matplotlib code that plots the C-alpha trace (Angstrom):
import matplotlib.pyplot as plt

x = [69.0, 71.1, 70.5, 71.7, 74.9, 75.6, 75.1, 77.5, 80.2, 79.9, 80.3, 83.3, 85.2, 85.0, 88.4, 88.2, 85.3, 84.0, 85.2, 82.7, 84.7, 88.2, 89.2, 89.1, 92.3, 93.9, 95.7, 95.9, 96.2, 95.2, 92.3, 93.7, 96.9, 98.1, 97.2, 95.1, 92.2, 93.4, 92.9, 90.3, 91.9, 91.1, 93.2, 96.3, 98.8, 100.7, 101.8, 101.6, 98.5, 96.7, 94.7, 95.3, 92.6, 92.8, 94.4, 91.5, 91.8, 95.0, 96.0, 98.9, 101.3, 103.8, 104.6, 103.3, 103.3, 100.9, 103.1, 102.4, 105.2, 107.4, 109.4, 109.2, 109.8, 113.5, 114.6, 114.0, 112.3, 110.2, 109.6, 106.2, 106.3, 102.9, 100.4, 100.3, 100.5, 102.6, 103.3, 106.5, 107.3, 109.1, 111.1, 109.6, 106.4, 104.3, 101.2, 99.2, 96.1, 94.4, 93.4, 91.6, 93.9, 93.9, 95.7, 98.8, 98.9, 101.9, 101.6, 103.9, 103.5, 104.7, 105.4, 107.1, 109.7, 112.6, 114.7, 114.2, 117.5, 121.2, 121.2, 120.9, 117.1, 115.4, 111.8, 110.6, 107.8, 105.9, 103.0, 103.1, 104.9, 107.2, 109.2, 112.0, 114.1, 114.7, 117.8, 117.1, 120.5, 121.2, 119.3, 118.9, 117.3, 118.6, 115.2, 114.1, 111.3, 112.4, 109.7, 110.2, 108.4, 108.3, 106.8, 104.9, 102.9, 99.5, 98.9, 95.2, 92.3, 93.5, 96.9, 98.0, 100.4, 102.7, 105.3, 107.5, 110.5, 112.6, 115.3, 115.8, 117.4, 118.8, 116.4, 112.9, 111.6, 113.7, 112.2, 111.2, 108.7, 105.9, 103.9, 101.9, 101.1, 99.7, 99.4, 99.3, 98.6, 101.4, 101.1, 104.3, 105.3, 106.7, 109.5, 108.4, 109.6, 111.1, 112.8, 114.1, 114.0, 110.9, 109.6, 112.4, 111.2, 110.4, 106.8, 105.4, 106.3, 105.0, 102.4, 103.6, 102.3, 100.5, 102.9, 106.1, 108.5, 111.6, 110.8, 110.4, 113.3, 113.5, 115.2, 118.2, 118.1, 114.7, 114.2, 112.5, 109.5, 108.4, 110.3, 108.3, 109.9, 108.5, 111.1, 114.0, 116.2, 117.6, 120.7, 122.8, 123.6, 121.8, 118.5, 117.8, 115.2, 112.0, 111.4, 108.5, 108.1, 106.1, 109.0, 112.1, 113.4, 112.7, 114.1, 111.2, 107.7, 106.5, 109.2, 112.8, 115.4, 118.0, 121.2, 121.9, 124.5, 127.4, 128.5, 126.3, 123.2, 122.6, 119.7, 119.7, 117.6, 118.0, 117.3, 116.5, 119.3, 120.8, 124.4, 127.0, 124.5, 125.3, 122.9, 122.6, 122.1, 120.9, 119.9, 119.6, 121.6, 120.9, 120.3, 116.9, 117.1, 117.2, 120.5, 122.6, 125.7, 129.2, 130.9, 128.6, 129.0, 126.8, 128.5, 126.6, 127.5, 126.1, 127.6, 131.4, 131.2, 131.2, 130.5, 131.0, 128.6, 130.0, 127.7, 128.6, 125.6, 125.0, 121.8, 119.5, 117.7, 119.8, 120.3, 121.9, 121.4, 124.3, 124.6, 126.8, 127.1, 127.6, 127.7, 125.6, 127.4, 124.3, 120.6, 120.3, 122.2, 122.3, 122.2, 123.4, 123.7, 125.3, 126.7, 130.5, 130.6, 128.9, 127.0, 125.2, 122.9, 124.5, 122.0, 122.0, 125.2, 123.3, 121.1, 122.4, 121.7, 123.0, 122.5, 119.0, 118.7, 115.8, 114.7, 116.8, 116.6, 118.2, 117.7, 119.4, 121.6, 120.7, 123.5, 123.5]
y = [93.1, 96.3, 96.3, 92.7, 93.5, 96.5, 94.4, 91.7, 94.3, 95.9, 92.5, 91.6, 94.7, 93.6, 92.9, 89.4, 87.6, 84.1, 81.4, 82.5, 85.8, 84.4, 86.0, 89.5, 91.5, 91.2, 94.0, 95.5, 94.5, 91.0, 90.8, 92.4, 92.6, 95.6, 93.8, 96.8, 94.5, 93.3, 90.2, 90.3, 91.4, 88.0, 86.4, 88.3, 87.4, 90.7, 90.8, 87.0, 85.9, 82.9, 80.7, 79.5, 81.7, 84.7, 87.0, 88.1, 86.6, 84.8, 81.4, 81.3, 78.6, 79.0, 82.1, 85.2, 88.6, 91.5, 94.6, 98.3, 100.4, 102.5, 102.0, 98.5, 97.0, 96.4, 99.5, 98.3, 100.3, 98.7, 100.8, 100.0, 101.9, 100.9, 101.6, 101.1, 97.4, 94.5, 90.9, 89.3, 85.7, 83.9, 80.7, 78.4, 80.5, 81.3, 83.0, 82.0, 82.9, 81.3, 83.6, 83.1, 83.2, 82.2, 79.0, 79.7, 83.4, 85.2, 87.1, 89.3, 89.6, 92.9, 93.1, 95.2, 93.1, 93.8, 92.1, 92.9, 91.6, 91.7, 88.0, 86.8, 86.5, 84.9, 85.2, 82.1, 82.9, 80.0, 79.4, 75.6, 74.2, 77.3, 78.6, 81.1, 82.4, 86.1, 87.0, 90.1, 90.8, 93.5, 96.7, 98.7, 101.6, 102.5, 103.2, 99.6, 100.3, 97.8, 96.5, 93.3, 91.6, 87.9, 86.3, 83.0, 81.3, 79.9, 76.2, 76.1, 78.5, 79.0, 79.8, 79.4, 82.2, 81.5, 83.6, 81.6, 82.2, 79.0, 80.1, 79.2, 82.2, 82.1, 84.9, 83.5, 87.1, 87.6, 87.1, 88.9, 91.7, 91.8, 94.9, 94.8, 92.2, 93.0, 91.2, 92.1, 90.0, 90.5, 90.3, 88.9, 91.2, 89.8, 91.1, 93.2, 93.7, 97.0, 95.5, 92.0, 92.9, 92.0, 94.6, 96.8, 99.9, 97.9, 99.1, 95.8, 95.2, 94.6, 96.5, 99.6, 100.0, 103.3, 105.0, 103.4, 106.0, 103.8, 101.6, 97.8, 95.4, 92.5, 89.7, 87.8, 84.5, 85.1, 83.1, 84.8, 82.4, 83.6, 86.9, 89.8, 91.8, 90.0, 89.0, 89.7, 87.5, 88.8, 86.6, 88.5, 88.0, 91.2, 92.7, 95.3, 98.0, 98.6, 102.4, 104.5, 108.0, 109.2, 108.9, 108.8, 110.4, 107.9, 108.6, 107.1, 106.0, 105.2, 102.9, 101.8, 99.7, 101.0, 98.8, 99.5, 97.0, 97.3, 94.1, 92.2, 93.7, 92.4, 91.7, 89.7, 88.6, 85.8, 87.1, 85.1, 86.0, 84.8, 83.6, 85.9, 88.7, 92.2, 93.9, 97.4, 97.8, 101.1, 101.9, 104.9, 105.5, 108.2, 108.9, 108.7, 112.2, 110.4, 111.8, 109.2, 111.0, 110.4, 108.7, 105.9, 103.2, 100.5, 97.5, 95.5, 92.1, 90.5, 87.4, 87.9, 91.6, 93.9, 97.6, 100.3, 103.3, 106.0, 108.6, 111.4, 111.9, 115.2, 113.9, 116.1, 113.4, 113.6, 110.8, 109.9, 107.2, 105.1, 102.8, 99.7, 97.0, 93.3, 90.1, 87.2, 83.8, 81.6, 81.4, 82.6, 85.7, 86.6, 90.3, 91.3, 94.6, 95.6, 98.6, 98.9, 100.7, 100.9, 104.1, 105.5, 108.4, 111.8, 112.4, 108.8, 106.7, 103.7, 103.5, 101.8, 103.3, 103.2, 104.1, 103.9, 101.7, 102.3, 101.8, 98.8, 98.2, 95.6, 95.7, 93.8, 95.8, 95.4, 95.2, 98.0]
z = [88.3, 88.6, 92.4, 92.6, 90.6, 92.9, 96.0, 94.7, 93.8, 97.3, 98.9, 96.8, 98.1, 101.7, 103.1, 104.6, 103.0, 102.9, 100.5, 97.9, 97.5, 98.0, 94.7, 96.3, 96.2, 99.6, 101.4, 104.8, 108.5, 109.5, 111.9, 115.1, 113.2, 115.3, 118.6, 119.8, 120.6, 124.0, 126.1, 128.9, 132.2, 133.6, 130.9, 131.9, 134.6, 134.8, 131.1, 130.3, 128.3, 129.8, 127.5, 123.9, 122.5, 124.8, 122.3, 120.1, 116.5, 117.3, 118.6, 121.1, 122.3, 125.1, 127.0, 125.1, 126.7, 125.9, 126.0, 126.0, 124.4, 126.6, 129.8, 131.2, 134.7, 135.2, 133.4, 129.8, 127.1, 124.2, 121.1, 119.6, 116.4, 114.9, 117.7, 121.4, 122.0, 120.8, 121.7, 122.9, 122.2, 125.0, 124.7, 122.0, 122.0, 118.9, 117.7, 114.6, 112.6, 109.6, 106.7, 103.3, 100.3, 96.6, 95.7, 93.6, 94.4, 95.8, 99.0, 101.2, 105.0, 106.4, 110.1, 112.7, 114.6, 116.9, 119.5, 123.1, 124.6, 123.8, 122.8, 119.2, 118.6, 115.6, 114.4, 112.5, 110.0, 108.5, 106.1, 105.5, 103.6, 103.6, 106.5, 107.1, 109.9, 110.3, 112.3, 114.4, 115.8, 113.2, 114.1, 110.9, 112.7, 116.1, 117.6, 117.1, 114.6, 111.9, 109.5, 107.5, 104.6, 103.9, 100.9, 100.4, 97.7, 98.7, 98.2, 99.2, 99.9, 103.5, 105.0, 108.6, 109.4, 112.3, 114.1, 116.3, 118.6, 118.1, 120.6, 124.2, 126.1, 129.6, 130.5, 129.7, 129.4, 126.3, 122.8, 119.7, 119.8, 117.1, 116.8, 113.6, 110.9, 107.4, 104.1, 100.4, 97.4, 94.8, 91.0, 89.5, 86.6, 83.3, 81.0, 78.1, 74.5, 75.8, 78.9, 79.9, 83.6, 85.6, 88.1, 86.8, 88.8, 91.9, 91.8, 92.8, 96.5, 100.0, 101.9, 103.7, 107.3, 107.7, 110.1, 108.8, 107.6, 107.6, 104.6, 104.6, 105.1, 102.6, 104.5, 103.1, 101.1, 99.5, 96.2, 93.3, 93.3, 96.8, 97.1, 98.7, 95.8, 92.8, 90.1, 92.4, 94.6, 97.8, 97.9, 100.5, 104.1, 105.1, 104.1, 101.5, 101.9, 99.9, 100.0, 98.9, 97.4, 100.4, 102.8, 100.6, 97.4, 94.6, 91.2, 89.2, 90.1, 93.6, 94.9, 94.8, 96.6, 99.1, 99.3, 102.9, 104.1, 101.7, 100.0, 102.4, 100.8, 97.3, 94.9, 91.7, 88.8, 86.2, 82.7, 79.5, 77.0, 73.7, 73.9, 72.4, 72.0, 73.2, 75.7, 77.1, 80.9, 82.4, 86.0, 88.3, 91.4, 94.0, 97.6, 99.4, 100.9, 104.3, 105.7, 103.9, 102.5, 101.2, 98.3, 97.2, 94.5, 93.1, 91.5, 88.9, 87.5, 84.3, 82.7, 82.9, 83.0, 86.0, 86.3, 88.9, 89.2, 91.6, 93.1, 95.5, 97.8, 99.5, 101.0, 98.9, 96.9, 93.7, 91.3, 88.0, 85.3, 84.0, 81.1, 80.4, 77.7, 78.4, 76.3, 77.2, 77.4, 78.0, 77.7, 81.3, 82.6, 86.3, 87.0, 90.4, 92.3, 95.6, 97.3, 97.5, 100.8, 104.2, 105.2, 108.2, 108.4, 109.2, 112.0, 113.4, 113.3, 114.5, 111.4, 108.3, 104.9, 101.3, 97.7, 96.1, 93.0, 90.5, 86.9, 85.8, 82.1, 79.8, 76.1, 73.3, 71.0, 67.3, 64.9, 62.3]

ax = plt.figure().add_subplot(projection="3d")
ax.plot(x, y, z, "-o")
ax.set_aspect("equal")
plt.show()
């Protein structure tokens, strides 16, 4: 009996398993998620992949190229930050893969994506019935190694993940470059008696690609039900960045959020509150020790109150904790944060950066 139990436990820890083990915690690259398993030479016409099933583990539609990073014909250069190979999606082209998931569970896809031409390029991500368009015209890192996360909630025990280029460019060779795709099951945190804020320290977030030192961009207009940052809404025009302790200075725990596009980079959460009751809001502001410097400020809004938390960054990974009081006016209070100013790194003026936000707490104030 003991041998049988050990065998079952070993099987349940396998990454992608059959339907009988669909409840296994899911995290890591999709099968051939880094595209290092190449098509057969006979299935390639120069760089264009011939055949719907010629890219191992993926299904392709339209003109999809198999690219090796580095200098390209015609004088272009493609940065492939997460390995050697990537795929480029031409006009109206797509790649897709079906994976096992748990119905009702929240997942985040993490993927390296960048534009390859000067035109506005869009990458459409879909897991039916959910779909989202990621504008790639803003380069957050000048070397083109941007990593994004996109959240979805599973509706059955299988999910068809599709990356699609919905655009039609004058140059058919243009199109988004995709160089790694991973997934992580997320566990939506709940408020506690000690804190009304869910995922207050941003500890629950998307998968971090192994050699990604630039953090993970959380794209704009993500609702809290499917956000890759559980509990939080990314309601701005530009992305915010999920940063980890390994590559950035994080005030508390293992992760935080960098507000890297000024007032265009905002996150929010709706709290359950009691009308006319006083609450205390505390949060930490600092720099990620990533070359971001200067006079920073995070603005916070709760009910009808607004607060400004200034911080002078010397780029050394310092932080401070601030505290404010606000009065709730309804049973739901929207708490919003954004950066007042725009910043770039001192060593790279093409890379956007900003203040790091961490450890957000809201507690009701008891009357004496």
